[in-house]
C-alpha positions as CSV (number, residue, x, y, z in Angstrom):
1,X,11.7,-12.0,-7.7
2,X,9.5,-11.1,-4.8
3,X,6.2,-12.5,-3.6
4,X,3.8,-10.2,-1.7
5,X,0.8,-10.9,0.7
6,X,-1.4,-8.2,2.1
7,X,-3.3,-8.4,5.4
8,X,-5.2,-6.2,7.8
9,X,-8.3,-5.3,5.7
10,X,-11.6,-5.4,7.5
11,X,-14.9,-3.4,8.0
12,X,-14.4,-0.1,9.8
13,X,-16.6,2.9,10.6
14,X,-16.2,6.3,9.0
15,X,-13.5,8.2,10.8
16,X,-11.8,5.1,12.0
17,X,-8.3,3.9,11.5
18,X,-6.7,0.8,10.0
19,X,-3.2,-0.5,9.4
20,X,-2.5,-2.7,6.4
21,X,0.6,-4.9,6.2
22,X,2.3,-6.3,3.2
23,X,4.7,-9.2,3.8
24,X,7.3,-10.0,1.2
25,X,9.5,-12.9,0.4
26,X,13.1,-12.6,-0.9
27,X,16.5,-11.6,0.5
28,X,16.8,-8.3,-1.2
29,X,13.7,-6.5,0.1
30,X,15.4,-3.2,0.4
31,X,16.3,-3.2,-3.3
32,X,12.6,-2.7,-4.2
33,X,10.4,0.3,-4.4
34,X,7.0,-0.5,-2.9
35,X,3.6,0.8,-3.4
36,X,-0.1,0.6,-2.4
37,X,-2.9,0.7,-4.9
38,X,-6.6,0.2,-4.5
39,X,-9.6,-0.7,-6.7
40,X,-13.2,0.1,-5.8
41,X,-16.1,-1.8,-7.4
42,X,-16.7,-0.6,-11.0
43,X,-13.6,1.6,-11.0
44,X,-10.1,1.3,-12.3
45,X,-7.2,0.5,-10.0
46,X,-5.6,3.7,-8.6
47,X,-2.3,4.6,-7.0
48,X,-2.4,5.3,-3.3
49,X,1.2,5.6,-2.1
50,X,4.8,4.6,-2.8
51,X,8.0,4.3,-0.8
52,X,11.7,4.1,-1.8
53,X,14.0,1.2,-0.9
54,X,15.4,2.8,2.2
55,X,12.1,4.4,3.2
56,X,13.4,8.0,2.9
57,X,11.2,9.0,-0.1
58,X,7.4,8.7,-0.3
59,X,4.6,9.8,-2.6
60,X,0.9,9.9,-2.0
61,X,-2.3,10.4,-4.0
62,X,-3.9,13.7,-3.3
63,X,-7.0,11.9,-2.0
64,X,-5.1,10.3,0.9
65,X,-2.5,13.0,1.7
66,X,-2.6,13.8,5.4
67,X,-4.6,10.8,6.2
68,X,-2.5,7.8,5.1
69,X,1.1,7.0,5.9
70,X,3.2,4.5,4.1
71,X,6.2,2.9,5.8
72,X,8.5,-0.1,5.7
73,X,10.6,-2.3,7.9
74,X,13.3,-3.8,5.9
75,X,14.4,-6.0,8.8
76,X,11.0,-7.6,8.7
77,X,10.5,-7.6,4.9
78,X,7.2,-5.8,5.6
79,X,5.5,-2.6,4.4
80,X,2.6,-0.8,6.1
81,X,-0.1,1.6,5.3
82,X,-1.6,3.4,8.2
83,X,-5.0,4.8,7.3
84,X,-6.6,7.4,9.5
85,X,-9.9,9.4,9.2
86,X,-11.3,6.8,6.9
87,X,-14.1,7.7,4.6
88,X,-16.7,5.5,2.7
89,X,-14.9,6.4,-0.6
90,X,-11.8,4.6,0.8
91,X,-13.7,1.3,0.4
92,X,-11.7,-0.8,-2.0
93,X,-9.5,-3.8,-2.4
94,X,-6.0,-2.7,-1.5
95,X,-3.0,-4.2,-3.2
96,X,0.7,-3.9,-2.5
97,X,3.2,-3.9,-5.3
98,X,6.9,-3.9,-5.8
99,X,9.4,-3.0,-8.5
100,X,13.2,-3.3,-8.6
101,X,14.6,0.1,-7.6
102,X,15.9,2.1,-10.6
103,X,14.6,5.7,-10.9
104,X,12.4,7.5,-8.4
105,X,9.5,7.7,-8.5
106,X,8.7,4.4,-10.1
107,X,6.5,4.4,-13.2
108,X,5.4,0.8,-13.1
109,X,5.3,-2.1,-10.7
110,X,6.1,-5.6,-11.6
111,X,5.0,-7.7,-8.6
112,X,1.6,-7.7,-7.0
113,X,-0.2,-9.2,-4.0
114,X,-3.6,-10.8,-4.1
115,X,-5.2,-7.8,-2.3
116,X,-7.1,-7.2,1.0
117,X,-10.6,-5.8,1.3
118,X,-11.2,-2.6,3.2
119,X,-14.8,-1.5,3.8
120,X,-15.6,1.8,5.4
121,X,-19.2,2.0,6.6
122,X,-21.1,5.3,6.7
């Protein structure tokens, strides 16, 4: 089992950058696929990005391709989401998630963090 905690969310201006972190507990961090999701007010939660256990494979939602970069440091049990060229429509609660690595890409995630708020002002 793994426990996740996000950090780094804050208010930022349009065009700005932000890096989110997701710290995980557990001794087998590299055995998990990880992902970022977000949920805006009044909308369903949506997929943002995912990364394989070793970090060699990644996937992105079309809406963030070229602007966001997912990465992980297995030595620090931490995942990151570098967000550049932020837009007001990126405003949401961002969640990190994990699932035990089986087939890539993952279809579901089993463990979730409490979320961190990102607000992009226009």
